[in-house]
Backbone as CSV, one residue per row, in Angstrom:
resi,resn,N_x,N_y,N_z,CA_x,CA_y,CA_z,C_x,C_y,C_z
1,MET,-10.659,20.576,8.805,-9.281,21.004,8.731,-9.056,21.668,7.370
2,THR,-8.480,22.839,7.393,-8.220,23.556,6.151,-6.872,23.142,5.576
3,ALA,-6.635,23.522,4.327,-5.353,23.219,3.699,-4.209,23.859,4.467
4,ALA,-4.430,25.059,4.987,-3.375,25.732,5.756,-3.064,24.967,7.035
5,GLU,-4.076,24.367,7.655,-3.835,23.572,8.857,-3.111,22.277,8.521
6,THR,-3.408,21.717,7.369,-2.769,20.479,6.958,-1.294,20.713,6.646
7,HIS,-1.000,21.755,5.898,0.362,22.102,5.501,0.539,23.603,5.658
8,PRO,0.885,24.057,6.875,0.925,25.497,7.153,1.938,26.260,6.318
9,ASP,2.954,25.581,5.776,3.953,26.268,4.964,3.600,26.262,3.481
10,GLY,2.374,25.857,3.163,1.949,25.810,1.768,2.250,24.471,1.136
11,PRO,2.143,24.377,-0.183,2.361,23.100,-0.867,3.763,22.552,-0.598
12,ARG,3.838,21.254,-0.360,5.123,20.590,-0.136,5.768,20.264,-1.469
13,GLY,7.060,20.291,-1.494,7.802,19.886,-2.679,7.775,18.372,-2.829
14,ILE,8.146,17.892,-3.994,8.097,16.470,-4.281,9.054,15.685,-3.383
15,GLU,10.215,16.261,-3.046,11.164,15.578,-2.165,10.562,15.357,-0.782
16,GLN,9.905,16.386,-0.246,9.275,16.275,1.065,8.134,15.268,1.032
17,ARG,7.340,15.287,-0.030,6.223,14.342,-0.131,6.722,12.905,-0.253
18,ARG,7.813,12.680,-0.960,8.389,11.328,-1.034,8.838,10.876,0.351
19,ARG,9.558,11.746,1.047,10.042,11.413,2.391,8.868,11.102,3.319
20,GLU,7.837,11.933,3.302,6.673,11.734,4.168,5.862,10.508,3.751
21,ALA,5.808,10.208,2.463,5.109,9.004,1.998,5.815,7.756,2.525
22,LEU,7.138,7.730,2.462,7.891,6.580,2.972,7.750,6.459,4.491
23,GLU,7.700,7.590,5.178,7.461,7.559,6.624,6.089,6.957,6.926
24,ARG,5.091,7.317,6.131,3.745,6.772,6.310,3.745,5.259,6.097
25,LEU,4.443,4.799,5.066,4.511,3.358,4.802,5.164,2.612,5.967
26,ASP,6.138,3.220,6.594,6.780,2.602,7.761,5.893,2.644,9.000
27,ARG,5.133,3.710,9.161,4.393,3.970,10.398,2.979,3.399,10.415
28,ASP,2.225,3.570,9.334,0.824,3.163,9.326,0.693,1.654,9.456
29,ILE,-0.453,1.213,9.946,-0.702,-0.215,10.147,-1.690,-0.755,9.126
30,ASP,-2.658,0.058,8.721,-3.715,-0.393,7.815,-3.695,0.393,6.511
31,VAL,-4.240,-0.227,5.475,-4.310,0.376,4.149,-5.649,-0.008,3.521
32,TRP,-6.205,0.891,2.711,-7.380,0.550,1.907,-6.892,-0.177,0.664
33,VAL,-7.486,-1.341,0.386,-7.088,-2.193,-0.732,-8.251,-2.269,-1.715
34,ALA,-8.016,-1.796,-2.947,-9.047,-1.797,-3.984,-8.672,-2.799,-5.072
35,THR,-9.610,-3.701,-5.359,-9.436,-4.692,-6.421,-10.740,-4.777,-7.203
36,ALA,-10.711,-5.523,-8.289,-11.928,-5.773,-9.069,-11.875,-7.192,-9.607
37,ASP,-13.063,-7.773,-9.782,-13.108,-9.118,-10.353,-13.112,-9.030,-11.877
38,ALA,-13.206,-10.174,-12.540,-13.131,-10.221,-14.008,-14.263,-9.439,-14.671
39,ASP,-15.406,-9.277,-13.974,-16.524,-8.507,-14.508,-16.426,-7.022,-14.178
40,GLY,-15.383,-6.639,-13.450,-15.207,-5.240,-13.078,-15.875,-4.855,-11.770
41,GLU,-16.451,-5.829,-11.046,-17.094,-5.536,-9.763,-16.013,-5.151,-8.750
42,PRO,-16.051,-3.916,-8.227,-14.999,-3.465,-7.311,-15.183,-3.999,-5.893
43,THR,-14.078,-4.110,-5.204,-14.042,-4.460,-3.785,-13.047,-3.515,-3.123
44,LEU,-13.440,-2.972,-1.979,-12.584,-2.071,-1.214,-12.631,-2.509,0.235
45,VAL,-11.469,-2.883,0.793,-11.401,-3.341,2.178,-10.146,-2.790,2.842
46,PRO,-10.197,-2.590,4.162,-8.970,-2.247,4.888,-8.249,-3.527,5.295
47,LEU,-6.952,-3.543,5.128,-6.135,-4.672,5.556,-4.889,-4.152,6.270
48,ALA,-4.371,-4.947,7.185,-3.075,-4.663,7.787,-2.012,-4.865,6.713
49,PHE,-0.890,-4.159,6.864,0.192,-4.305,5.894,1.542,-4.116,6.569
50,TRP,2.558,-4.560,5.864,3.944,-4.283,6.251,4.702,-3.872,4.997
51,TRP,5.467,-2.791,5.098,6.295,-2.266,4.010,7.727,-2.713,4.270
52,ASP,8.332,-3.408,3.316,9.697,-3.902,3.509,10.750,-2.986,2.897
53,GLY,10.335,-1.813,2.438,11.246,-0.876,1.796,11.185,-0.928,0.285
54,GLY,10.535,-1.952,-0.249,10.389,-2.080,-1.700,9.063,-2.653,-2.127
55,ALA,8.370,-3.302,-1.193,7.072,-3.913,-1.501,6.182,-3.836,-0.269
56,VAL,4.883,-3.874,-0.513,3.880,-3.922,0.550,3.427,-5.366,0.681
57,TRP,3.371,-5.864,1.914,2.923,-7.226,2.192,1.557,-7.181,2.840
58,LEU,0.619,-7.978,2.295,-0.738,-8.102,2.799,-1.015,-9.575,3.070
59,ALA,-2.004,-9.838,3.908,-2.460,-11.211,4.115,-3.973,-11.183,4.261
60,THR,-4.631,-12.119,3.595,-6.076,-12.262,3.707,-6.439,-13.667,3.232
61,ARG,-7.691,-14.016,3.398,-8.130,-15.336,2.929,-8.130,-15.374,1.404
62,ARG,-7.654,-16.477,0.875,-7.642,-16.661,-0.582,-9.068,-16.673,-1.142
63,THR,-10.047,-17.096,-0.317,-11.414,-17.301,-0.787,-12.308,-16.072,-0.698
64,ASN,-11.864,-14.993,-0.044,-12.730,-13.811,-0.001,-12.554,-13.016,-1.299
65,PRO,-13.425,-12.048,-1.575,-13.321,-11.338,-2.854,-11.956,-10.703,-3.105
66,THR,-11.366,-10.080,-2.106,-10.056,-9.456,-2.302,-9.002,-10.505,-2.620
67,GLY,-8.982,-11.595,-1.866,-8.022,-12.667,-2.125,-8.194,-13.267,-3.512
68,ARG,-9.449,-13.505,-3.909,-9.704,-14.060,-5.253,-9.246,-13.090,-6.335
69,ASN,-9.566,-11.804,-6.156,-9.194,-10.804,-7.164,-7.685,-10.663,-7.291
70,LEU,-6.999,-10.607,-6.150,-5.543,-10.476,-6.181,-4.892,-11.704,-6.802
71,SER,-5.402,-12.891,-6.473,-4.850,-14.121,-7.039,-5.085,-14.206,-8.541
72,ALA,-6.241,-13.741,-8.993,-6.601,-13.859,-10.411,-5.866,-12.859,-11.296
73,SER,-5.878,-11.594,-10.906,-5.313,-10.574,-11.790,-4.012,-9.980,-11.289
74,GLY,-3.827,-9.951,-9.988,-2.654,-9.315,-9.416,-2.726,-7.796,-9.402
75,ARG,-3.765,-7.230,-9.979,-3.882,-5.767,-10.048,-4.492,-5.230,-8.762
76,VAL,-3.888,-4.161,-8.226,-4.369,-3.604,-6.966,-4.017,-2.122,-6.870
77,ARG,-4.859,-1.415,-6.166,-4.577,-0.040,-5.769,-4.655,0.014,-4.262
78,LEU,-3.680,0.659,-3.672,-3.609,0.811,-2.224,-3.672,2.293,-1.893
79,CYS,-4.419,2.629,-0.862,-4.554,4.025,-0.462,-4.224,4.151,1.022
80,PHE,-3.205,4.942,1.326,-2.713,5.162,2.678,-3.042,6.590,3.097
81,GLY,-3.410,6.768,4.367,-3.566,8.104,4.928,-4.924,8.721,4.709
82,PRO,-5.106,9.899,5.319,-6.374,10.619,5.184,-6.470,11.329,3.833
83,THR,-7.644,11.789,3.499,-7.873,12.403,2.187,-7.065,13.671,1.967
84,ARG,-6.645,14.346,3.017,-5.842,15.563,2.870,-4.342,15.308,2.935
85,ASP,-3.965,14.035,2.936,-2.550,13.669,2.915,-2.451,12.222,2.446
86,VAL,-2.828,11.992,1.214,-2.992,10.644,0.680,-1.742,10.172,-0.061
87,VAL,-1.479,8.861,0.073,-0.483,8.182,-0.742,-1.238,7.091,-1.485
88,LEU,-1.225,7.166,-2.807,-1.934,6.213,-3.654,-0.903,5.391,-4.413
89,MET,-1.034,4.064,-4.305,-0.088,3.165,-4.944,-0.836,2.222,-5.879
90,HIS,-0.371,2.103,-7.108,-0.852,1.100,-8.052,0.250,0.056,-8.115
91,GLY,-0.140,-1.209,-8.032,0.885,-2.231,-8.040,0.400,-3.566,-8.549
92,THR,1.323,-4.501,-8.555,1.052,-5.871,-8.954,1.333,-6.776,-7.767
93,ALA,0.372,-7.661,-7.482,0.490,-8.559,-6.333,0.870,-9.959,-6.780
94,ARG,1.757,-10.544,-6.011,2.161,-11.937,-6.182,1.638,-12.706,-4.978
95,THR,1.000,-13.845,-5.212,0.409,-14.657,-4.152,1.427,-15.669,-3.641
96,LEU,1.521,-15.784,-2.304,2.417,-16.749,-1.678,1.694,-17.459,-0.547
97,THR,1.955,-18.732,-0.405,1.429,-19.488,0.735,2.343,-19.247,1.935
98,HIS,1.926,-19.733,3.099,2.773,-19.619,4.286,4.144,-20.259,4.038
99,GLU,4.145,-21.400,3.341,5.386,-22.125,3.082,6.315,-21.376,2.122
100,GLU,5.750,-20.575,1.242,6.545,-19.828,0.257,7.042,-18.486,0.776
101,LEU,6.577,-18.091,1.936,6.904,-16.781,2.497,8.403,-16.671,2.766
102,PRO,9.069,-15.626,2.262,10.493,-15.455,2.543,10.755,-15.303,4.049
103,ALA,11.913,-15.760,4.475,12.295,-15.674,5.889,12.187,-14.228,6.384
104,GLY,11.614,-14.065,7.547,11.540,-12.761,8.191,10.292,-11.959,7.888
105,VAL,9.612,-12.236,6.789,8.439,-11.443,6.413,7.314,-11.626,7.427
106,GLY,6.976,-12.854,7.743,5.889,-13.105,8.690,6.160,-12.506,10.050
107,ASP,7.395,-12.620,10.527,7.745,-12.059,11.833,7.682,-10.536,11.818
108,ALA,8.164,-9.909,10.748,8.123,-8.443,10.647,6.683,-7.946,10.556
109,PHE,5.857,-8.635,9.782,4.441,-8.282,9.662,3.778,-8.363,11.036
110,THR,4.012,-9.448,11.742,3.413,-9.665,13.058,3.898,-8.628,14.065
111,ALA,5.180,-8.295,14.023,5.725,-7.299,14.946,5.074,-5.936,14.747
112,LYS,4.769,-5.587,13.504,4.164,-4.284,13.219,2.686,-4.273,13.584
113,ASP,1.972,-5.337,13.227,0.520,-5.346,13.364,0.019,-5.997,14.651
114,GLY,0.770,-6.931,15.195,0.308,-7.656,16.367,-0.559,-8.852,16.032
115,TRP,-0.728,-9.150,14.761,-1.519,-10.291,14.300,-0.653,-11.125,13.380
116,ASP,-0.678,-12.447,13.568,0.127,-13.350,12.749,-0.784,-14.193,11.859
117,PRO,-0.883,-13.851,10.565,-1.732,-14.619,9.644,-1.349,-16.091,9.557
118,ARG,-0.122,-16.426,9.867,0.324,-17.817,9.815,-0.422,-18.671,10.834
119,GLU,-0.961,-18.038,11.876,-1.718,-18.753,12.903,-3.214,-18.771,12.620
120,SER,-3.625,-18.179,11.507,-5.050,-18.091,11.170,-5.507,-19.181,10.217
121,GLY,-4.642,-20.113,9.919,-5.043,-21.252,9.102,-4.582,-21.160,7.667
122,PRO,-4.713,-22.283,6.955,-4.211,-22.364,5.578,-5.032,-21.567,4.564
123,SER,-6.230,-21.100,4.930,-7.006,-20.301,3.975,-6.401,-18.909,3.790
124,TYR,-5.528,-18.500,4.718,-4.848,-17.209,4.580,-3.626,-17.364,3.699
125,VAL,-3.468,-16.426,2.785,-2.294,-16.375,1.925,-1.712,-14.973,2.006
126,TRP,-0.538,-14.829,1.474,0.198,-13.571,1.490,0.231,-12.978,0.096
127,PHE,0.285,-11.661,0.046,0.400,-10.954,-1.226,1.530,-9.945,-1.117
128,GLN,2.492,-10.082,-2.009,3.594,-9.144,-2.097,3.245,-8.169,-3.213
129,VAL,2.991,-6.920,-2.851,2.595,-5.903,-3.831,3.822,-5.075,-4.202
130,THR,4.197,-5.159,-5.468,5.303,-4.369,-5.989,4.729,-3.103,-6.604
131,PRO,5.140,-1.937,-6.100,4.578,-0.691,-6.633,5.073,-0.389,-8.042
132,GLU,4.147,0.103,-8.857,4.476,0.565,-10.203,4.297,2.071,-10.303
133,VAL,3.292,2.587,-9.583,2.996,4.020,-9.540,2.753,4.393,-8.093
134,VAL,3.360,5.492,-7.653,3.086,6.045,-6.330,2.838,7.531,-6.515
135,LYS,1.733,7.982,-5.938,1.365,9.399,-5.979,1.116,9.854,-4.552
136,ALA,1.427,11.108,-4.257,1.159,11.666,-2.928,0.804,13.128,-3.066
137,TRP,-0.273,13.517,-2.398,-0.681,14.905,-2.392,-1.557,15.164,-1.176
138,GLY,-1.623,16.430,-0.813,-2.435,16.806,0.332,-3.577,17.716,-0.051
139,THR,-3.311,18.654,-0.918,-4.314,19.633,-1.315,-4.183,19.896,-2.814
140,VAL,-5.100,20.651,-3.351,-5.137,20.924,-4.790,-3.809,21.470,-5.327
141,PRO,-3.125,22.399,-4.646,-1.861,22.889,-5.202,-0.783,21.813,-5.387
142,GLU,-0.890,20.675,-4.690,0.097,19.609,-4.836,-0.268,18.596,-5.919
143,MET,-1.464,18.686,-6.461,-1.921,17.668,-7.407,-1.138,17.656,-8.718
144,ALA,-0.705,18.799,-9.182,-0.001,18.852,-10.464,1.327,18.105,-10.422
145,ASP,1.925,18.014,-9.245,3.241,17.388,-9.103,3.160,16.207,-8.139
146,ARG,2.104,15.398,-8.260,1.858,14.342,-7.271,2.556,13.021,-7.560
147,ASP,3.062,12.806,-8.772,3.707,11.537,-9.114,5.079,11.428,-8.457
148,LEU,5.249,10.391,-7.642,6.536,10.112,-7.011,7.243,8.944,-7.686
149,MET,6.458,8.023,-8.278,7.009,6.846,-8.956,6.186,6.575,-10.198
150,ARG,6.873,6.225,-11.274,6.229,5.765,-12.509,7.008,4.567,-13.023
151,ASP,6.279,3.579,-13.531,6.909,2.378,-14.096,7.884,1.721,-13.111
152,GLY,7.543,1.797,-11.813,8.362,1.172,-10.792,9.640,1.905,-10.448
153,LYS,9.831,3.116,-10.963,11.053,3.901,-10.723,10.684,5.206,-9.995
154,TRP,11.405,5.446,-8.881,11.199,6.697,-8.162,11.637,7.856,-9.041
155,LEU,10.812,8.916,-9.103,11.143,10.092,-9.894,12.090,11.013,-9.140
156,VAL,12.086,10.896,-7.824,12.980,11.666,-6.961,13.680,10.669,-6.066
157,LEU,14.990,10.714,-6.056,15.742,9.799,-5.210,15.864,10.372,-3.814
158,GLY,15.870,9.486,-2.836,15.942,9.908,-1.436,17.364,10.004,-0.950
159,ASP,17.435,10.236,0.346,18.739,10.383,1.012,19.528,9.098,1.001
């Protein structure tokens, strides 16, 4: 697929990319989750997610590398979409048990994904990822203006 096929009208403006990034967060089911351990050993896995309009919710076993890394440092990068229309999010994750989960989160996650981590046993925990940086771009001409959020603040306000 060429850049013209991806975006036939040429590079998208930052307002359009913000709108489309938020649509992707609402629509997509899976995300690539990148973490690292204390020695810098990277881990990259796909996980189901739910976007609540301000944070991304993930669930995985506390004992696997991603769960251990998120619990230890809270640092994470999330990558949504294909390489020609990517949304990259840097954020901080907060770990929650099933009992600590705010009302409605588990049900909304399950409704979107069709899988309920609460039924997968106590080794599964939840991670609330608060975005600090969000970038979106499709092709090289959009890279110069790819920042949509910095320091947890949207650079362009939506409708």
